[in-house]
C-alpha positions in Angstrom: 33.3 13.2 -33.5 36.5 12.1 -32.1 37.1 8.7 -30.7 37.1 9.9 -27.1 33.8 11.8 -27.6 32.3 8.6 -29.0 33.4 6.5 -26.1 32.2 9.2 -23.6 28.8 9.2 -25.4 28.6 5.4 -25.3 29.5 5.4 -21.6 26.8 8.0 -20.9 24.2 6.1 -22.8 25.1 2.9 -21.0 24.9 4.6 -17.6 21.6 6.1 -18.5 20.2 2.8 -19.7 21.3 1.1 -16.5 19.5 3.8 -14.4 16.4 3.5 -16.6 16.4 -0.3 -16.2 16.0 0.1 -12.5 13.1 2.5 -12.7 11.6 5.3 -14.8 13.3 8.7 -14.5 12.2 12.1 -15.6 14.6 13.8 -18.0 15.7 16.3 -15.3 16.4 13.5 -12.8 18.5 11.6 -15.4 20.4 14.8 -16.3 21.2 15.5 -12.7 22.4 12.0 -12.1 24.6 11.9 -15.2 26.1 15.4 -14.9 29.0 14.3 -12.8 30.0 11.8 -15.5 30.1 14.4 -18.3 32.1 17.5 -18.7 30.2 18.8 -21.7 26.5 19.7 -21.2 25.8 19.6 -24.9 26.9 16.0 -25.2 24.7 15.1 -22.3 21.7 16.7 -23.9 22.4 14.8 -27.2 22.4 11.6 -25.2 19.1 12.4 -23.5 17.6 13.4 -26.9 18.7 10.1 -28.4 17.2 8.2 -25.5 13.9 10.1 -26.0 13.9 9.3 -29.7 14.4 5.6 -29.0 11.6 5.9 -26.4 13.8 4.7 -23.5 13.2 8.0 -21.8 9.7 9.5 -21.5 8.5 12.1 -19.0 4.9 11.1 -19.8 5.6 7.5 -18.9 7.4 8.6 -15.8 4.4 10.7 -14.7 2.0 7.8 -15.3 4.2 5.3 -13.3 5.0 7.8 -10.5 1.3 8.9 -10.0 0.2 5.2 -9.9 2.9 4.4 -7.4 2.1 7.3 -5.1 -1.7 6.6 -5.3 -1.0 3.1 -4.0 0.8 4.5 -1.1 -2.2 6.8 -0.2 -0.9 10.2 -1.3 -3.2 12.9 -2.7 -3.1 15.0 -5.8 -1.6 18.1 -4.3 1.4 16.3 -2.8 1.9 14.1 -6.0 1.9 17.2 -8.2 4.4 19.0 -6.0 6.7 16.0 -6.0 6.5 15.7 -9.8 7.4 19.4 -10.2 10.4 18.8 -7.8 11.5 16.0 -10.1 11.6 18.4 -13.1 8.4 17.4 -14.8 6.6 20.1 -16.7 3.3 21.3 -15.1 1.5 20.5 -18.4 2.3 16.8 -17.8 1.7 16.9 -14.0 -1.6 18.8 -14.0 -3.9 16.3 -15.9 -2.7 13.4 -13.8 -3.3 15.1 -10.5 -6.6 16.8 -11.2 -8.4 16.8 -7.8 -11.8 16.9 -9.6 -11.3 13.2 -10.6 -13.7 11.0 -8.8 -11.0 8.4 -8.2 -9.5 10.7 -5.5 -12.6 10.4 -3.4 -12.2 6.6 -3.4 -8.6 7.0 -2.6 -9.2 9.4 0.3 -11.7 7.0 1.8 -9.2 4.1 1.6 -6.4 6.2 3.1 -8.5 7.3 6.0 -9.8 3.8 6.6 -6.3 2.4 6.6 -5.1 4.9 9.2 -8.1 5.2 11.4 -10.1 2.0 10.8 -13.9 1.9 10.1 -14.8 3.8 13.3 -16.5 7.1 12.9 -14.9 10.2 14.4 -16.2 10.6 18.0 -16.0 14.4 18.0 -14.8 17.5 16.2 -11.3 17.0 17.7 -11.1 13.5 16.1 -12.5 14.8 12.8 -9.9 17.6 12.8 -7.2 15.1 13.4 -8.3 13.1 10.4 -8.5 16.3 8.3 -4.9 17.3 9.2 -3.7 13.8 8.4 -5.4 13.9 5.0 -4.1 17.4 4.3 -0.5 16.2 5.1 -1.0 13.3 2.7 -1.8 15.8 -0.1 -5.5 15.9 -0.4 -7.0 19.3 -1.2 -9.2 21.0 1.5 -12.3 20.9 -0.6 -12.0 17.1 -1.1 -11.3 16.6 2.6 -14.3 18.7 3.6 -16.6 16.9 1.2 -15.4 13.6 2.5 -15.5 14.3 6.3 -18.4 16.6 6.5 -20.6 15.5 3.6 -22.9 13.1 5.5 -25.2 14.9 8.0 -25.3 11.7 10.0 -21.6 11.9 10.4 -20.9 8.6 8.7 -17.8 8.1 6.6 
């Protein structure tokens, strides 16, 4: 490697580490952010490989952090999975973390609905439909919404 290649590599590594110090990034996000600084794609891939080997960059860690963050904000598995795929995460990593069959999602849907609408029960079908549309927008699957809103014959949430 020539001196200029070494300095370019060092600059890329430093820029990547600065970005990773702020928050976790997926490999695809980091690649996209660093492309403007590098003329040679092979060099960028080498830098990213090196960061993965040093465990500075990890898509699995990014998925874990991202899913946790989005759950705290009240988003459901469908929306989180879509956002992960948009950020370049492989579906093999995104799917297990966003499995709608997980019982944790039922607790989360209840908290999300309570935060938005309070503890009051839906007065009629129109109100129940409004809640269903909101939960669908937040990324909860229809089956989970249905089981949450229509599960109790007494109409209690």
